[in-house]
C-alpha positions in Angstrom: 108.1 60.5 111.3 108.1 60.0 107.5 110.8 61.4 105.4 110.2 64.6 103.6 109.3 64.2 99.9 111.6 65.9 97.5 110.8 65.9 93.8 113.6 66.9 91.4 111.9 69.4 89.1 115.1 71.0 88.0 114.7 69.7 84.4 111.0 70.5 84.1 109.8 73.5 82.2 109.0 76.3 84.5 105.3 76.3 83.4 105.0 72.6 84.4 106.5 73.3 87.9 104.2 76.3 88.3 101.2 74.1 87.3 102.1 71.6 90.0 102.4 74.3 92.6 99.0 75.8 91.7 97.4 72.3 91.8 98.8 71.7 95.3 97.7 75.1 96.4 94.1 74.5 95.4 94.0 71.0 96.9 95.3 72.3 100.3 93.5 75.6 100.4 96.8 77.4 100.6 97.5 81.1 100.1 100.8 81.9 98.5 102.1 85.3 99.5 105.2 87.0 98.1 107.2 90.1 99.0 108.2 92.4 96.1 111.8 91.3 96.5 111.2 87.6 95.6 112.3 86.0 92.4 110.2 86.9 89.3 108.9 83.3 88.9 107.7 83.3 92.5 105.9 86.5 92.1 104.2 85.1 89.0 102.5 82.3 90.9 101.7 84.2 94.1 98.1 84.9 95.1 99.2 88.2 96.7 102.3 90.4 96.3 103.0 93.2 98.6 105.3 95.0 101.0 105.5 94.1 104.7 102.4 96.1 105.7 100.2 94.7 102.9 101.4 91.1 103.7 100.5 91.6 107.4 97.1 92.9 106.5 96.4 90.1 104.1 97.6 87.4 106.5 95.2 88.8 109.1 92.3 88.6 106.7 92.6 85.3 104.9 90.4 82.2 105.2 93.1 79.9 103.8 94.1 76.9 105.9 97.8 77.3 104.9 99.8 80.4 104.4 103.0 80.0 102.4 105.0 83.1 103.0 107.5 83.6 100.2 109.7 86.1 102.0 112.0 86.0 104.9 111.7 84.6 108.4 110.3 87.6 110.3 107.5 87.8 107.7 106.5 84.2 108.4 106.6 85.0 112.2 104.4 88.0 111.7 101.9 85.9 109.8 101.9 83.2 112.4 101.4 85.8 115.2 98.4 87.2 113.4 97.0 83.8 112.5 97.9 81.3 115.3 95.3 78.8 114.1 96.7 78.5 110.6 99.7 76.6 109.3 102.3 79.1 108.2 105.1 77.8 105.9 108.2 79.3 104.4 110.1 77.9 101.5 113.5 78.1 103.2 113.8 78.4 107.0 117.3 79.9 106.5 116.0 82.9 104.7 116.7 85.5 107.3 117.2 89.2 107.3 120.4 91.2 107.9 118.4 94.1 109.4 116.5 91.8 111.8 119.9 90.2 112.7 121.3 93.6 113.6 119.0 93.8 116.6 119.7 91.2 119.2 116.6 90.7 121.4 118.5 90.6 124.7 120.6 93.7 123.8 117.5 95.5 122.6 115.7 94.7 125.9 118.7 96.2 127.8 118.6 99.3 125.6 114.8 99.7 126.3 115.3 99.1 130.0 117.9 101.9 130.1 115.3 104.4 128.7 112.1 103.5 130.7 110.4 106.8 129.8 110.5 106.2 126.0 107.8 104.7 123.8 109.3 101.9 121.8 108.7 101.8 118.1 110.1 98.9 116.1 110.4 98.3 112.4 108.5 95.2 111.2 111.9 93.9 110.1 112.5 92.4 113.5 112.2 89.1 115.2 109.1 88.2 117.4 111.4 88.5 120.4 112.2 92.2 119.6 108.5 92.9 118.8 107.7 91.6 122.3 109.7 94.6 123.7 107.9 97.0 121.5 104.9 99.3 121.9 104.2 99.9 118.3 105.4 98.2 115.1 105.8 100.2 111.9 106.7 99.6 108.3 108.5 102.0 106.0 105.1 102.7 104.5 103.4 103.8 107.7 106.2 104.9 110.0 105.8 108.6 109.3 102.1 108.5 109.9 102.4 106.6 113.1 105.2 108.7 114.5 103.2 111.9 113.7 100.2 110.4 115.5 102.2 110.5 118.8 102.4 113.6 120.9 105.2 115.9 119.8 107.0 115.8 123.1 106.9 112.0 123.4 110.2 110.4 123.8 110.7 107.6 121.3 113.1 104.7 120.7 113.2 103.7 117.1 114.8 100.5 116.0 116.4 98.8 114.3 116.9 100.7 111.0 118.9 103.8 111.7 118.5 105.1 108.1 114.8 104.8 108.2 114.7 106.3 111.7 116.9 109.2 110.6 114.7 109.9 107.6 111.6 109.9 109.8 113.4 112.3 112.2 114.2 114.6 109.3 110.6 114.8 107.9 108.8 115.0 111.2 111.2 117.2 113.2 111.4 114.5 115.9 114.5 113.5 117.8 114.0 109.7 118.2 116.7 107.7 119.8 117.9 105.3 117.1 119.1 101.7 117.4 122.2 101.3 115.2 121.0 98.7 112.8 120.8 98.6 109.0 120.1 96.4 105.9 123.2 95.2 104.1 121.5 95.6 100.7 120.5 99.2 101.2 123.7 100.2 102.9 125.8 99.1 99.8 124.3 101.3 97.1 126.9 103.6 95.5 126.2 107.3 95.4 128.9 108.0 92.9 127.7 105.2 90.5 124.1 106.3 90.8 125.1 109.9 89.9 127.0 108.6 86.9 124.0 106.6 85.9 121.9 109.8 86.2 124.3 111.5 83.8 123.8 108.7 81.3 120.0 108.9 81.8 119.4 112.6 82.5 115.6 112.3 82.2 115.4 109.4 84.8 114.0 110.0 88.2 115.6 108.5 91.2 113.5 106.4 93.5 115.0 105.6 96.9 114.0 103.4 99.8 114.4 105.1 103.2 116.6 102.2 104.4 119.3 103.8 102.3 121.8 106.2 103.7 121.0 109.9 103.9 123.1 111.1 100.9 121.0 108.8 98.7 117.8 110.1 100.2 119.0 113.6 99.4 119.3 113.0 95.7 116.0 111.2 95.4 113.0 112.4 93.4 110.9 110.2 95.7 111.8 108.5 99.0 109.4 105.8 100.0 108.5 102.2 100.8 108.4 99.6 98.0 104.7 100.2 97.6 105.1 103.9 97.6 107.8 103.8 95.0 105.6 101.6 92.8 102.7 103.9 93.2 104.8 107.0 92.4 106.1 105.4 89.2 102.6 104.4 88.1 101.3 108.0 88.5 104.4 109.9 87.4 105.0 111.1 83.9 108.7 110.3 83.6 109.8 107.5 81.2 112.8 106.2 83.1 113.6 105.5 86.7 116.7 104.6 88.7 115.4 102.3 91.4 117.5 102.4 94.6 116.2 99.4 96.5 116.3 95.6 96.2 116.0 94.8 92.5 113.1 92.3 92.9 110.7 95.3 92.9 111.5 95.8 89.2 109.3 92.8 88.3 106.1 94.5 89.5 107.2 97.9 88.3 107.6 96.6 84.8 104.3 94.8 85.0 102.4 97.9 86.2 104.2 100.3 83.8 105.3 98.3 80.7 105.8 101.5 78.7 108.5 102.7 81.2 112.1 101.8 81.8 113.3 100.8 85.3 117.1 100.6 86.0 118.5 98.8 89.0 120.8 101.1 90.9 124.4 99.8 91.2 126.2 98.8 94.4 129.6 99.9 95.4 131.1 96.5 94.8 131.1 95.6 91.1 131.9 92.0 91.9 128.6 91.2 93.6 124.9 91.7 92.9 124.5 93.8 96.1 121.3 95.2 94.8 119.8 91.8 95.4 119.1 90.3 98.9 120.7 86.9 99.2 118.2 85.9 101.8 115.2 86.9 99.7 116.6 85.0 96.7 117.1 81.8 98.8 113.5 80.9 98.0 113.0 79.1 94.7 110.1 77.5 92.9 111.5 74.1 93.8 111.4 75.1 97.5 107.9 76.5 97.1 106.8 73.2 95.7 108.5 71.1 98.4 107.0 73.3 101.1 103.5 72.8 99.8 104.0 69.1 99.2 105.4 68.4 102.7 103.7 71.3 104.6 107.2 72.1 105.9 109.2 74.1 106.9 106.6 75.4 109.3 106.9 78.6 111.3 106.2 78.2 115.0 106.1 81.0 117.6 105.9 80.3 121.3 102.3 81.3 122.4 103.5 83.5 125.2 105.9 85.3 123.0 103.4 85.6 120.3 100.9 87.2 122.7 103.4 89.9 123.6 104.4 90.5 120.0 100.8 90.7 118.8 99.9 93.8 120.7 102.3 96.2 118.9 101.4 94.7 115.6 97.7 95.2 116.3 98.4 98.8 117.3 100.1 99.3 114.0 97.1 98.0 112.1 94.8 100.2 114.1 96.9 103.3 113.4 97.6 102.6 109.7 
């Protein structure tokens, strides 16, 4: 096997590096997809930017030969499951997800087995192995709609995000059994600091992702997925917003609404940038270039596992 090619572009102007990526993309018929939480410069060169649901839909509907998923590992897995005939790349194979890691597949399987009369609904932020134990996959954007489509008396397991699950329980009146998982970024926002920011910006509206804890949801002017928060800001008449989710979304918010001001909500720990996901930010333009150049790292999913994980994803797409 030949060694991977690595070109040191660290001293090149960003525009030159972007041009090289776009040239490779065209030569290889590759589709570059990016989550809203990616670095600004990656979102700039992406063919498609979206939340988990939009990325899944786009992956299922592309005629590209190569999908380069600029996101985290479970997103690459989802694309591969939906497109087994395509080569799916990710800039950094180590770009994981604290929420997905909070749900061990074997432990989740035991949990499901202990409640055999429950329908299993899993957040898309999970490994393929967890999806294989799932009846329906959901995203933060469609979870409420899908849960409300099920009979009111249906017993439901919801995993792994307990904050999103608790929010869905509160707005639907359900009593889903929640797996105790969470996202480290959304867990660390400071209620006190956000309220202080609100005092400094009294006209600002507070936009909160449902992966945040309940007290933050309760002070929100809008609770919603990244796509829902973006849509709200675009249609709303306020001029300032405090955004309580991973700060990568501010890039697209500022693009869509250049006349408005978007403020990244502070975390509890002033020493760290806890409103940023270290995993999402592991992807860089250099790694995007290297991935296209080498067609590696490549996401692979065992075909039998993929077949089991595909069913709940397809059901989500049918119900969305």
